[in-house]
N, CA, C and O atoms as a GROMACS GRO file, in nm:
protein
  360
    1MET      N    1  -0.120   1.443   1.596
    1MET     CA    2   0.021   1.446   1.628
    1MET      C    3   0.086   1.567   1.560
    1MET      O    4   0.058   1.597   1.444
    2ALA      N    5   0.173   1.634   1.633
    2ALA     CA    6   0.245   1.748   1.579
    2ALA      C    7   0.354   1.699   1.484
    2ALA      O    8   0.413   1.593   1.505
    3GLN      N    9   0.380   1.778   1.380
    3GLN     CA   10   0.488   1.743   1.289
    3GLN      C   11   0.621   1.766   1.360
    3GLN      O   12   0.640   1.869   1.424
    4GLN      N   13   0.712   1.671   1.350
    4GLN     CA   14   0.842   1.681   1.414
    4GLN      C   15   0.949   1.714   1.312
    4GLN      O   16   0.944   1.669   1.197
    5PHE      N   17   1.047   1.793   1.354
    5PHE     CA   18   1.163   1.824   1.271
    5PHE      C   19   1.276   1.867   1.363
    5PHE      O   20   1.254   1.893   1.482
    6THR      N   21   1.397   1.875   1.310
    6THR     CA   22   1.510   1.921   1.390
    6THR      C   23   1.552   2.059   1.343
    6THR      O   24   1.540   2.092   1.225
    7GLU      N   25   1.600   2.139   1.435
    7GLU     CA   26   1.657   2.270   1.404
    7GLU      C   27   1.807   2.252   1.403
    7GLU      O   28   1.873   2.268   1.506
    8GLY      N   29   1.863   2.218   1.289
    8GLY     CA   30   2.005   2.187   1.280
    8GLY      C   31   2.027   2.039   1.304
    8GLY      O   32   1.937   1.967   1.347
    9GLU      N   33   2.149   1.996   1.276
    9GLU     CA   34   2.182   1.855   1.291
    9GLU      C   35   2.307   1.838   1.375
    9GLU      O   36   2.398   1.920   1.372
   10GLY      N   37   2.309   1.728   1.450
   10GLY     CA   38   2.428   1.690   1.524
   10GLY      C   39   2.518   1.606   1.437
   10GLY      O   40   2.507   1.609   1.314
   11LYS      N   41   2.606   1.531   1.499
   11LYS     CA   42   2.698   1.444   1.424
   11LYS      C   43   2.622   1.335   1.350
   11LYS      O   44   2.665   1.290   1.244
   12ALA      N   45   2.508   1.291   1.407
   12ALA     CA   46   2.420   1.196   1.337
   12ALA      C   47   2.313   1.278   1.266
   12ALA      O   48   2.248   1.362   1.328
   13ALA      N   49   2.294   1.255   1.140
   13ALA     CA   50   2.195   1.331   1.064
   13ALA      C   51   2.055   1.310   1.120
   13ALA      O   52   2.029   1.209   1.186
   14SER      N   53   1.967   1.404   1.095
   14SER     CA   54   1.828   1.392   1.136
   14SER      C   55   1.770   1.263   1.081
   14SER      O   56   1.789   1.231   0.964
   15HIS      N   57   1.698   1.188   1.166
   15HIS     CA   58   1.641   1.062   1.123
   15HIS      C   59   1.513   1.034   1.201
   15HIS      O   60   1.484   1.101   1.300
   16VAL      N   61   1.438   0.936   1.154
   16VAL     CA   62   1.308   0.903   1.212
   16VAL      C   63   1.311   0.761   1.266
   16VAL      O   64   1.358   0.669   1.200
   17HIS      N   65   1.260   0.745   1.388
   17HIS     CA   66   1.236   0.613   1.445
   17HIS      C   67   1.086   0.587   1.436
   17HIS      O   68   1.007   0.668   1.485
   18PRO      N   69   1.046   0.477   1.376
   18PRO     CA   70   0.902   0.448   1.367
   18PRO      C   71   0.846   0.412   1.505
   18PRO      O   72   0.920   0.374   1.595
   19ALA      N   73   0.716   0.424   1.518
   19ALA     CA   74   0.649   0.385   1.643
   19ALA      C   75   0.674   0.237   1.670
   19ALA      O   76   0.680   0.156   1.577
   20VAL      N   77   0.687   0.202   1.798
   20VAL     CA   78   0.713   0.064   1.834
   20VAL      C   79   0.652   0.036   1.972
   20VAL      O   80   0.647   0.125   2.058
   21THR      N   81   0.607  -0.085   1.993
   21THR     CA   82   0.567  -0.134   2.125
   21THR      C   83   0.658  -0.250   2.157
   21THR      O   84   0.668  -0.346   2.081
   22HIS      N   85   0.726  -0.241   2.272
   22HIS     CA   86   0.819  -0.347   2.311
   22HIS      C   87   0.834  -0.350   2.462
   22HIS      O   88   0.771  -0.273   2.534
   23SER      N   89   0.918  -0.441   2.510
   23SER     CA   90   0.938  -0.458   2.653
   23SER      C   91   1.086  -0.466   2.682
   23SER      O   92   1.160  -0.536   2.614
   24HIS      N   93   1.130  -0.394   2.783
   24HIS     CA   94   1.266  -0.402   2.834
   24HIS      C   95   1.268  -0.332   2.968
   24HIS      O   96   1.178  -0.254   3.000
   25ASP      N   97   1.371  -0.359   3.047
   25ASP     CA   98   1.388  -0.286   3.172
   25ASP      C   99   1.406  -0.139   3.136
   25ASP      O  100   1.486  -0.107   3.048
   26HIS      N  101   1.336  -0.050   3.202
   26HIS     CA  102   1.352   0.092   3.174
   26HIS      C  103   1.348   0.172   3.304
   26HIS      O  104   1.296   0.126   3.405
   27TYR      N  105   1.403   0.291   3.297
   27TYR     CA  106   1.429   0.372   3.416
   27TYR      C  107   1.336   0.492   3.424
   27TYR      O  108   1.291   0.545   3.323
   28HIS      N  109   1.309   0.532   3.545
   28HIS     CA  110   1.236   0.655   3.574
   28HIS      C  111   1.320   0.734   3.673
   28HIS      O  112   1.382   0.677   3.762
   29VAL      N  113   1.323   0.865   3.657
   29VAL     CA  114   1.404   0.951   3.743
   29VAL      C  115   1.313   1.055   3.808
   29VAL      O  116   1.230   1.117   3.741
   30THR      N  117   1.330   1.074   3.939
   30THR     CA  118   1.255   1.177   4.010
   30THR      C  119   1.354   1.274   4.075
   30THR      O  120   1.471   1.242   4.095
   31HIS      N  121   1.305   1.392   4.107
   31HIS     CA  122   1.382   1.491   4.182
   31HIS      C  123   1.332   1.487   4.325
   31HIS      O  124   1.215   1.519   4.351
   32HIS      N  125   1.418   1.450   4.418
   32HIS     CA  126   1.381   1.438   4.559
   32HIS      C  127   1.435   1.558   4.636
   32HIS      O  128   1.555   1.584   4.638
   33HIS      N  129   1.343   1.632   4.700
   33HIS     CA  130   1.385   1.747   4.780
   33HIS      C  131   1.440   1.695   4.912
   33HIS      O  132   1.366   1.636   4.991
   34SER      N  133   1.568   1.718   4.937
   34SER     CA  134   1.634   1.660   5.054
   34SER      C  135   1.654   1.761   5.167
   34SER      O  136   1.724   1.732   5.264
   35GLY      N  137   1.594   1.878   5.155
   35GLY     CA  138   1.604   1.977   5.262
   35GLY      C  139   1.662   2.108   5.212
   35GLY      O  140   1.701   2.119   5.095
   36GLY      N  141   1.669   2.205   5.300
   36GLY     CA  142   1.726   2.335   5.264
   36GLY      C  143   1.626   2.421   5.190
   36GLY      O  144   1.506   2.392   5.188
   37MET      N  145   1.676   2.526   5.130
   37MET     CA  146   1.591   2.620   5.058
   37MET      C  147   1.533   2.552   4.934
   37MET      O  148   1.599   2.471   4.869
   38VAL      N  149   1.410   2.588   4.902
   38VAL     CA  150   1.345   2.528   4.785
   38VAL      C  151   1.429   2.557   4.661
   38VAL      O  152   1.470   2.670   4.635
   39GLY      N  153   1.454   2.453   4.586
   39GLY     CA  154   1.531   2.465   4.462
   39GLY      C  155   1.680   2.445   4.480
   39GLY      O  156   1.753   2.435   4.381
   40SER      N  157   1.728   2.440   4.604
   40SER     CA  158   1.873   2.429   4.622
   40SER      C  159   1.919   2.291   4.668
   40SER      O  160   2.037   2.260   4.659
   41GLU      N  161   1.827   2.208   4.716
   41GLU     CA  162   1.867   2.080   4.772
   41GLU      C  163   1.787   1.966   4.708
   41GLU      O  164   1.697   1.911   4.772
   42PHE      N  165   1.820   1.930   4.586
   42PHE     CA  166   1.752   1.821   4.518
   42PHE      C  167   1.853   1.713   4.481
   42PHE      O  168   1.968   1.743   4.449
   43GLU      N  169   1.810   1.589   4.485
   43GLU     CA  170   1.891   1.478   4.438
   43GLU      C  171   1.809   1.397   4.338
   43GLU      O  172   1.686   1.394   4.346
   44HIS      N  173   1.877   1.333   4.246
   44HIS     CA  174   1.809   1.244   4.152
   44HIS      C  175   1.790   1.109   4.217
   44HIS      O  176   1.882   1.055   4.280
   45ARG      N  177   1.671   1.054   4.203
   45ARG     CA  178   1.643   0.918   4.246
   45ARG      C  179   1.592   0.841   4.125
   45ARG      O  180   1.503   0.888   4.053
   46ALA      N  181   1.647   0.725   4.103
   46ALA     CA  182   1.608   0.643   3.988
   46ALA      C  183   1.547   0.512   4.035
   46ALA      O  184   1.585   0.458   4.138
   47TYR      N  185   1.452   0.464   3.958
   47TYR     CA  186   1.400   0.330   3.978
   47TYR      C  187   1.376   0.270   3.842
   47TYR      O  188   1.370   0.342   3.742
   48TRP      N  189   1.361   0.139   3.836
   48TRP     CA  190   1.346   0.072   3.707
   48TRP      C  191   1.254  -0.048   3.722
   48TRP      O  192   1.239  -0.105   3.830
   49HIS      N  193   1.195  -0.084   3.612
   49HIS     CA  194   1.109  -0.202   3.604
   49HIS      C  195   1.090  -0.238   3.458
   49HIS      O  196   1.135  -0.166   3.368
   50THR      N  197   1.024  -0.351   3.434
   50THR     CA  198   1.002  -0.399   3.298
   50THR      C  199   0.854  -0.422   3.274
   50THR      O  200   0.786  -0.484   3.356
   51HIS      N  201   0.804  -0.372   3.164
   51HIS     CA  202   0.671  -0.405   3.116
   51HIS      C  203   0.660  -0.356   2.972
   51HIS      O  204   0.739  -0.272   2.928
   52GLU      N  205   0.564  -0.409   2.900
   52GLU     CA  206   0.543  -0.368   2.762
   52GLU      C  207   0.501  -0.221   2.761
   52GLU      O  208   0.420  -0.178   2.843
   53HIS      N  209   0.558  -0.143   2.669
   53HIS     CA  210   0.526   0.000   2.657
   53HIS      C  211   0.550   0.043   2.513
   53HIS      O  212   0.613  -0.028   2.435
   54ASN      N  213   0.500   0.159   2.480
   54ASN     CA  214   0.514   0.208   2.343
   54ASN      C  215   0.606   0.330   2.336
   54ASN      O  216   0.630   0.397   2.436
   55HIS      N  217   0.656   0.354   2.217
   55HIS     CA  218   0.724   0.478   2.181
   55HIS      C  219   0.659   0.523   2.051
   55HIS      O  220   0.655   0.447   1.955
   56ASN      N  221   0.610   0.644   2.047
   56ASN     CA  222   0.558   0.696   1.922
   56ASN      C  223   0.673   0.727   1.829
   56ASN      O  224   0.789   0.724   1.869
   57ASP      N  225   0.641   0.758   1.702
   57ASP     CA  226   0.747   0.790   1.609
   57ASP      C  227   0.823   0.912   1.660
   57ASP      O  228   0.767   0.999   1.727
   58LEU      N  229   0.952   0.918   1.627
   58LEU     CA  230   1.039   1.022   1.678
   58LEU      C  231   1.135   1.067   1.569
   58LEU      O  232   1.206   0.985   1.511
   59THR      N  233   1.137   1.196   1.542
   59THR     CA  234   1.234   1.256   1.451
   59THR      C  235   1.333   1.333   1.535
   59THR      O  236   1.294   1.419   1.614
   60HIS      N  237   1.462   1.304   1.518
   60HIS     CA  238   1.562   1.376   1.598
   60HIS      C  239   1.701   1.362   1.538
   60HIS      O  240   1.721   1.289   1.441
   61SER      N  241   1.797   1.432   1.599
   61SER     CA  242   1.938   1.426   1.565
   61SER      C  243   2.014   1.421   1.697
   61SER      O  244   1.959   1.454   1.802
   62HIS      N  245   2.139   1.380   1.693
   62HIS     CA  246   2.219   1.374   1.816
   62HIS      C  247   2.367   1.368   1.781
   62HIS      O  248   2.404   1.355   1.664
   63ASP      N  249   2.451   1.377   1.884
   63ASP     CA  250   2.596   1.378   1.865
   63ASP      C  251   2.662   1.245   1.899
   63ASP      O  252   2.784   1.240   1.915
   64TYR      N  253   2.585   1.138   1.911
   64TYR     CA  254   2.643   1.007   1.936
   64TYR      C  255   2.605   0.914   1.823
   64TYR      O  256   2.516   0.944   1.743
   65ASP      N  257   2.671   0.801   1.816
   65ASP     CA  258   2.657   0.707   1.706
   65ASP      C  259   2.518   0.643   1.702
   65ASP      O  260   2.461   0.612   1.807
   66HIS      N  261   2.465   0.623   1.583
   66HIS     CA  262   2.332   0.561   1.566
   66HIS      C  263   2.329   0.419   1.623
   66HIS      O  264   2.228   0.379   1.682
   67ASP      N  265   2.437   0.343   1.607
   67ASP     CA  266   2.441   0.206   1.663
   67ASP      C  267   2.434   0.211   1.815
   67ASP      O  268   2.367   0.128   1.877
   68ASP      N  269   2.502   0.308   1.877
   68ASP     CA  270   2.494   0.325   2.022
   68ASP      C  271   2.352   0.356   2.065
   68ASP      O  272   2.306   0.307   2.168
   69GLU      N  273   2.284   0.438   1.987
   69GLU     CA  274   2.146   0.474   2.019
   69GLU      C  275   2.058   0.349   2.029
   69GLU      O  276   1.978   0.336   2.122
   70GLN      N  277   2.073   0.258   1.935
   70GLN     CA  278   1.993   0.136   1.934
   70GLN      C  279   2.032   0.044   2.050
   70GLN      O  280   1.946  -0.009   2.119
   71GLN      N  281   2.162   0.025   2.070
   71GLN     CA  282   2.210  -0.067   2.172
   71GLN      C  283   2.186  -0.015   2.314
   71GLN      O  284   2.168  -0.094   2.406
   72GLU      N  285   2.186   0.117   2.332
   72GLU     CA  286   2.175   0.177   2.465
   72GLU      C  287   2.032   0.219   2.500
   72GLU      O  288   2.011   0.277   2.606
   73HIS      N  289   1.936   0.193   2.414
   73HIS     CA  290   1.799   0.240   2.435
   73HIS      C  291   1.744   0.202   2.572
   73HIS      O  292   1.682   0.285   2.638
   74ALA      N  293   1.765   0.080   2.616
   74ALA     CA  294   1.708   0.034   2.743
   74ALA      C  295   1.769   0.104   2.864
   74ALA      O  296   1.716   0.093   2.974
   75LYS      N  297   1.879   0.177   2.846
   75LYS     CA  298   1.941   0.250   2.956
   75LYS      C  299   1.886   0.392   2.970
   75LYS      O  300   1.922   0.463   3.064
   76GLU      N  301   1.800   0.433   2.879
   76GLU     CA  302   1.743   0.567   2.883
   76GLU      C  303   1.621   0.573   2.975
   76GLU      O  304   1.546   0.477   2.986
   77ALA      N  305   1.603   0.686   3.041
   77ALA     CA  306   1.485   0.706   3.124
   77ALA      C  307   1.363   0.719   3.032
   77ALA      O  308   1.371   0.780   2.926
   78HIS      N  309   1.251   0.661   3.074
   78HIS     CA  310   1.128   0.665   2.995
   78HIS      C  311   1.017   0.730   3.077
   78HIS      O  312   1.017   0.724   3.200
   79MET      N  313   0.926   0.791   3.008
   79MET     CA  314   0.810   0.849   3.073
   79MET      C  315   0.686   0.805   2.997
   79MET      O  316   0.676   0.825   2.876
   80HIS      N  317   0.592   0.744   3.066
   80HIS     CA  318   0.468   0.702   3.000
   80HIS      C  319   0.360   0.679   3.104
   80HIS      O  320   0.386   0.676   3.224
   81ASP      N  321   0.239   0.664   3.056
   81ASP     CA  322   0.122   0.641   3.140
   81ASP      C  323   0.123   0.496   3.187
   81ASP      O  324   0.105   0.405   3.106
   82HIS      N  325   0.145   0.474   3.315
   82HIS     CA  326   0.152   0.336   3.364
   82HIS      C  327   0.016   0.267   3.370
   82HIS      O  328   0.010   0.145   3.382
   83ALA      N  329  -0.092   0.343   3.363
   83ALA     CA  330  -0.225   0.279   3.356
   83ALA      C  331  -0.247   0.219   3.217
   83ALA      O  332  -0.318   0.119   3.203
   84HIS      N  333  -0.186   0.281   3.115
   84HIS     CA  334  -0.200   0.235   2.976
   84HIS      C  335  -0.066   0.249   2.906
   84HIS      O  336  -0.055   0.328   2.813
   85PRO      N  337   0.038   0.174   2.946
   85PRO     CA  338   0.172   0.198   2.895
   85PRO      C  339   0.192   0.170   2.747
   85PRO      O  340   0.288   0.218   2.687
   86THR      N  341   0.103   0.092   2.686
   86THR     CA  342   0.117   0.068   2.542
   86THR      C  343   0.038   0.168   2.460
   86THR      O  344   0.034   0.159   2.337
   87GLU      N  345  -0.026   0.264   2.526
   87GLU     CA  346  -0.104   0.367   2.457
   87GLU      C  347  -0.061   0.508   2.496
   87GLU      O  348  -0.134   0.604   2.471
   88SER      N  349   0.056   0.522   2.557
   88SER     CA  350   0.103   0.652   2.601
   88SER      C  351   0.130   0.744   2.484
   88SER      O  352   0.172   0.698   2.378
   89PRO      N  353   0.108   0.874   2.502
   89PRO     CA  354   0.132   0.968   2.394
   89PRO      C  355   0.279   1.000   2.375
   89PRO      O  356   0.317   1.054   2.272
   90GLY      N  357   0.363   0.967   2.472
   90GLY     CA  358   0.506   1.004   2.465
   90GLY      C  359   0.593   0.897   2.412
   90GLY      O  360   0.714   0.916   2.401
   0.00000   0.00000   0.00000
């Protein structure tokens, strides 16, 4: 695993979230080409589902409240290996 750090800090100081495996409804977002010239006609498409998945440890900073980060986690888009969602590297 690469060492993580932040380059500067937002309103919330740099902090670490430990690795966790849990389950909640989570979102995936794709870019759908809807026509026209390549790169000019894309729309976001979202889908969601629930299954157990992991998050590796994460060091970061941000400009929103830490309590909001915890409460709003399930509303964030996630990316992981659906063949092995509890062993994903991301």
